N, C-alpha and C positions, 0 to 999 in steps of 0.2 A: 807655806809650803805645806801645810797639814790638808788643806783643803784640796789642794791638786792631787795629793796620793790618794785621797779618799775617790775622787773623780775618777782617777786610773782605774783603780780595782774594779767598780762597777761597770765599766766598760770592758774590762776582760772576762768578767761573769757573764756579761751579755753575749759576746761573742762564743763562749762556749756552749752555752745553752742552745744556740741557733746550731752549731753543728752537731750536736747530739738529735736534735728533732727533723736532720736532714734537709731543711728550709732556709737558707744562710741569706738570701733575700738577695745574692750577689749573683750574676750572669754564670754559666757554666762555659769552660773555656774550651771545652773537648779534651776533656783530660784522657788518661789511658783505657779507661772503661770504654768498651765498644756496646753495640746495638745487642739486644737479644734475641735469642735464636728459638722458635716454638714449633714443635710438631703436633698434629694431632689426629688421631685415628677417625674410624669411619662414626658418622652419626656425631660428633660433635666438634665444637670451634674454641679454641683459646688464645690467649695472646693479646696484647695491644695492637697487632695489625690487623686482628679481626682473620682468623683461620677459617678456611673453606667447609663447608657441611656437605659430607656425601652420602649419597642414598644407601638404604639399606640393602645387603647382597653384594654390594660392591667392596673392595679395597682400595683406597688411594690415601696418599698422603701429601701434605703443603708444606714447603719450606719457605721460610722468610729469611732473606739476606739482604746484606747491603744494597745490591743490584735490582733487587725486585724477589716476585714470589714466583716459584716452579711447582708444577703438581704432577704427578706421575699415577696411571691407573693400573691394576691386573686385570687380564681378561677375565670374563666368567665363562665358568665351564659347567655344561649339564651333568648333573648326576641321573643316571639313566635308570635309577629303580625308587627314588624317593617321591615319586608323584609330584614332584612341583619343576616348572620352567623356571630353572635356575639361572640359563643365560639370555633370558627375557626374550625370546626369539618368538613366542607364541606356541611353540611346541614342548609337549613334556613327554620325557622318558624316551620308550621305543618310537614315539610320533618323529624325534627329532632325528634328522639325517646323522648329526655328530654322533648316535647311539648306535650306528648301523653293526659297526663291529662288534659292540658287545651283544646286541639284542640278535642278530642274525645267526641263529646257530651253525645253521648248515650252508653258509657262504654262498647263498644263490640270489643274494640282492635284494630280498624279501624279508619282512618279519612279520609274526602273527599279530593278527588276525588275517592279515591277506594271505599270507603263507599258510596254507592248510596242513600241512607237517612241514614244521622247520627241523625235523633231522634227517629230511631227504632231499638232497641238493637237485633231484630230479623232478619235483614237486613246487610250482609256484604258478602263479596267474600268469597264464600265456604259454605256458610248457606245451610241448606236443602231446596230446592226448592217445593212450593207448588203448585199443575199446576191449572190451570184456575180459579185462585182467584184475578186475578188483579194486582198480587204485584210481582215484580220482586228478591225474598229472596236472591239470590246468585249473584246478581249486573253481570249478565253477558247480559243484555239490552233485555232477553226475559223471558217472562211468558208463559211457555210451555201449550200447548193443553192436557187435560189428556187424555190419553189412552183408547180410546173405542174399543170393540170388537165387530162387527156384526156377528149373529150366526143363521143359517138355520137349522131347524130340519128336520128330514127324517120320520115323522110319517105317511106322506101320501102315501108314498112310501111301507108301512107296512101294508097297510089297516085298518090302526087307524085314528085317528082325523085328520083334516085337518092340513097340517105342517104351522108354523109360524117362521116370524124374529123376532129375539131378540137382544138387545143392552146390552151388559156387561160393566159396567164402573169401570175399574179394580181397581183404586184408592178408590173409594168408596165400592167397593166390590157389587154392585147391580145389578138385572137381569131385565130387563124392556122389557115386550111383547109390540112389534111395531103394530102386526096385523098379520091374516091370510095371507098364501100364496096358489095359486093354485096347485102347484107343489111342490113337496119337492127339495130343493137344495143337489145337489151332489159338488158343488164347489163355491167358493165366492172370490172376489178379490177386492181391490183397484187398481186403474191405478194412473199413475203420474199425468194425466189431472182432477183426482178427482171423477171419476167415479166409483161406485159400481156395477161390473157386478158379476153374478152369474152364474151357468149351473144347469137346470132342466133336470133330465133323468129319466125314470121310463121303465118297460120293456112294457107298453102298450103305449107310448107315444114316440115321436122322441126328439132326445137329442135338447135343444136350448139354446141360450146363451141369458139371459136378463139382463137390466140395472133395478137397485133398487134405488128409491128414498126413503129413510128410513122414514122421518117424513114431511108432513103426507105421509104414505106408498104408492107408486105407482110402478106398476112393467109392464115394456114393452118389448117386444121381439126385439132383435137386430139381430139375426140369428136364424136359424132352419137348422138341418142336414138333408139332404135327405136319407142319409143311416140310418141303424139302430144301430150303434156305440154308446155305453154309456160311458159316460165320467165321471172320478171321480178325484176331485181332479183341482184346476184352479188356476193360480198363474200368477202374473205380474212382469216381471223382470226390476228393473231398469237400469241395465246396458246397455241393448240392445232396450228397451221399447217395450218387446216382451210378447206377452200372449201364456203360456203354459199351457198343460193338460195333464192329465195320461189316456189312453183309455183302460177301461179295456178289458178283452178277449182277446187283443193283449198284453197287461201289457206293454205299450210302451208308450215313451213320444212324443209328438208332439207341434209345434208351430203353433197358430194359426193366420191368418191374418183376422182381423177382419173386416175391409173394403170390402175385397173380398169374405169372406167367405171362404176361402181355407184353408185346411188344410196340413201342410208340411208332408214330408214322417216321417217314423220314426227315431229318433234322438238316441235312445238307447232303447234297451229290457232289462226285468228282468223277474225274474220268481215268482215274488209276485206282488199284486194289494192292493189298498190302497187308500182312499180319501184323505189323507193328503199329500198335496204338497206345499211347500213355499218357498220364495225366502225371503234371507235376504236383507238389506241395501246395500251391496256391490253387491248382484244381483245372489249370489251364490244359488244353487237349493237344497232343502233338501225334502226327504220323510221318512214318520213315518210309519213302518208296523208293527203291535202289538207293542212292545217294542223296534223293530229294528232300529237304525237311518243309514238314507242313505245320502251321499251326491253325486249330480248329476253334470257331465259336459257335457252338451249338444254338445259342440263345439268337444270334443275327443270321444264323445259317450260312454261315461264309467260311472258307478256306483261303489262307494265305500261304503263299511259297515264300519261304525264307532264305531260300539258296541252296546251292551245293555244298554237302559238306565235306571241308577241306581235311586233307591227310586220310583217307579211306584208300585202302588198296582198290585198284583198278577192278571192275565187274563185281565189285561187293555190293551184295543184296540184302539189306536188313530184313530179318522176319522178325523173331520176337524181341521185344524191347521193353525197358522200364526204368522208371526214375527212381534213383539212390543217390542219397548226400548230395542232391542237385543237380547230377549229371544224368542224362539219357545213356545208360546202356544197352547196347545192341548186340545181337547176336547174327554170325553170318549163316546165309544159306547156300549151300554149293559154292563157297568160293575159298578160294586157297590165297593165303596171305605169302607170297614169295619169299618178304623180307624175313617172314617170323618162320617159314618152313612149314606152317599149319594154320588152320581155322585159328582164331583168336578172338576174344571178346575185346569190345572197343567201350570208351566212355566219351560220349559227346557233349561238349559246353555248347548249350542252344545258345547263348549269348554271343558267343564268337561263331558259331557253326563251325567249330574245329574239332577233330576226333583224335582223341589220344590211345594208343595201343595200350592195354592192361597187361600184359604179357602172359596173358590165362590162355592155356592152351585147350580148345574145343575137339575133342574128337568125331564128334558126330554134329549132323545139324540141327539147330536149334530153332524152333519154330514160336514158341513160347517162353517169357521170362516174365518173373514178379519178383519183386524186392522185399525183403523184411529187414529192420523195422521201417514203416513208411515214410 
C-alpha cells in the first residue's frame, strides 16, 4: 500500500509541472480561447498570420479574422507646397492638376509660370491680345504695336484741294489728318530700315521719291527721275530688301536702286495698270486691278491671276494697298459703298480672295497706303 501511494504522488506532481509550462502533451480540444487578432501599421508586419507590409507614403491596415484577411487603404493626397510628389502621379505641387484651385490665384485656369500674371484673370496663354496697352495678355512676352496705316490722297493730281497725309489706326477705327503735301502720292511704303518712302507723280512734274516723317510732318526729296515716266504703286520686299514700282504706260514692274537712282529693266509686263502694289511678310508681291487680284514673281518674270475678290462693292477700284497683320488692306478710288453710306477701307484675305469691310470711313480718295509695323 505504501508503494502505491508514493507512485500516485509522483504522477500528480508531473501533471502539475506540465500545466505550468503550457505543454501538456495532450491534444487541444478547441476550448473557449479563440484565434488572435493582429493589426499592423505602415512599414511593419506582426502576428503569426504574417501581416502585410505597405509602402512608405500610404496608410493601410490588415485585419486577420477567422474567415480570412481584409485590407483597406487611404487615398494619397498631393501637398501643393512641399516640393514632393505626394500622390505618386509624377507631378509635383502646382504642376499637379489636383492643385489648380490652390495655385491658380485668379481662377483663369492657368498657374505660374505659364500664367504671367496670376492676379489678372484676363491674362493667360491664348488670351486676346490688346495692342499698345502695355499689358502682355497672351503671355508671349510681347505687347504688339497697334497696326497703323499711312495714307496719301491724290486730290492734288485732280486739280482740287491740296493732297494730305493721314494716319489710320485700324484697331481704334480712327483716321487722323497729319498735314498737307505739295504733291499727291501715287505710292507709299515702309522699308526694313523704318523709312517711310513715297512716290509723287503728276503730268506736270517729274516723278520723285520722297522720304516722309509723319509727326511732325516733314517731306524731303530723295530721288528725282530725269525722264517723264510715271510710277504708280511702290513696295518694299523683305526677301531681298528691294524697292519695286509699277511704271504706267509700260505697265511693267521694275526694281529701283535707291542709292544710285538706277531703275532696272522691266521684270515683267502686263496689260493693265493700277496703283495697288504690295508685298506680304514673305516677300510675295501682289497687285490689285479693279477687283482682280494678281500674284507677281519678279524672278520668273510672270504674273498669275488669282481671281476676282469676293465681297467687294460693285465698281470698287482699289488704288492704294498694303499688307498688315497678314491681310491686304485696300482703299477705294472714286467708289461709293452703298451698304456703308460712304467709302470705306477693306481688308482682303489673299488665301481665300475674300474682302472684309473694316468699318473705317474714308472721306477722300486714297492713292497710296503703307502699314506700320511691317
